[in-house]
C-alpha positions as CSV (number, residue, x, y, z in Angstrom):
1,X,-67.9,-49.0,37.8
2,X,-64.3,-48.4,36.8
3,X,-64.0,-52.0,35.6
4,X,-67.2,-51.5,33.4
5,X,-65.8,-48.3,31.9
6,X,-62.5,-50.0,31.2
7,X,-64.1,-53.0,29.5
8,X,-66.4,-50.8,27.4
9,X,-63.4,-48.7,26.3
10,X,-61.5,-51.8,25.3
11,X,-64.5,-53.1,23.4
12,X,-64.9,-49.9,21.5
13,X,-61.2,-49.8,20.6
14,X,-61.3,-53.4,19.4
15,X,-64.2,-52.5,17.1
16,X,-62.2,-49.7,15.4
17,X,-59.5,-52.2,14.6
18,X,-62.0,-54.6,12.9
19,X,-63.0,-52.0,10.4
20,X,-60.6,-52.9,7.5
21,X,-59.1,-50.2,5.4
22,X,-56.9,-50.6,2.4
23,X,-54.5,-48.1,0.9
24,X,-54.8,-47.4,-2.8
25,X,-51.8,-45.8,-4.4
26,X,-50.7,-44.8,-7.9
27,X,-49.7,-42.1,-10.3
28,X,-51.9,-39.7,-12.2
29,X,-50.7,-38.5,-15.6
30,X,-52.0,-36.4,-18.4
31,X,-52.6,-37.3,-22.0
32,X,-48.9,-36.9,-22.9
33,X,-47.7,-38.9,-19.9
34,X,-46.8,-35.8,-17.8
35,X,-47.5,-36.1,-14.1
36,X,-50.4,-34.1,-12.8
37,X,-49.6,-32.3,-9.6
38,X,-52.7,-31.4,-7.5
39,X,-55.2,-33.8,-9.0
40,X,-58.0,-34.8,-6.6
41,X,-58.3,-38.5,-5.9
42,X,-61.5,-39.3,-3.9
43,X,-63.3,-42.5,-2.7
44,X,-66.7,-42.1,-4.2
45,X,-69.5,-41.4,-1.7
46,X,-67.1,-40.4,1.1
47,X,-65.0,-37.5,2.2
48,X,-61.8,-39.5,1.7
49,X,-59.6,-37.4,-0.6
50,X,-56.0,-37.1,-1.5
51,X,-54.1,-34.7,-3.8
52,X,-51.4,-35.9,-6.1
53,X,-47.8,-34.8,-5.4
54,X,-45.4,-33.2,-7.9
55,X,-44.6,-36.5,-9.5
56,X,-48.4,-37.4,-9.8
57,X,-48.3,-40.0,-7.0
58,X,-51.0,-40.4,-4.4
59,X,-52.0,-42.7,-1.5
60,X,-55.6,-43.0,-0.4
61,X,-57.0,-45.1,2.5
62,X,-60.3,-46.5,1.3
63,X,-62.9,-48.2,3.5
64,X,-64.1,-51.0,1.2
65,X,-62.3,-53.4,-1.1
66,X,-64.6,-52.6,-4.0
67,X,-64.4,-48.8,-3.7
68,X,-64.8,-46.5,-6.7
69,X,-62.1,-44.0,-7.1
70,X,-62.9,-40.6,-8.7
71,X,-60.0,-38.6,-10.2
72,X,-60.5,-34.9,-11.2
73,X,-58.2,-32.2,-12.4
74,X,-58.9,-28.8,-13.9
75,X,-59.0,-29.0,-17.7
76,X,-59.5,-32.7,-17.8
77,X,-62.7,-34.9,-17.8
78,X,-63.4,-36.5,-14.4
79,X,-62.7,-40.2,-14.4
80,X,-64.1,-43.0,-12.2
81,X,-62.0,-46.2,-11.7
């Protein structure tokens, strides 16, 4: 029984490593080129979200290579990339 639990655990752990994730990073700036601190960067259709830092930079782990990124900030139109 212990051996079965061990094998099942190892199988489930190996499945989690098969799920490929990529990290998308960049900088968000306003119309005059100023960095936007606190902008929301989200992978569309998921709960994966990051907020930009003081210099406008962000890093977001996405689950698919062809993910759509949604950027929103108060006072600006929401953009999809």
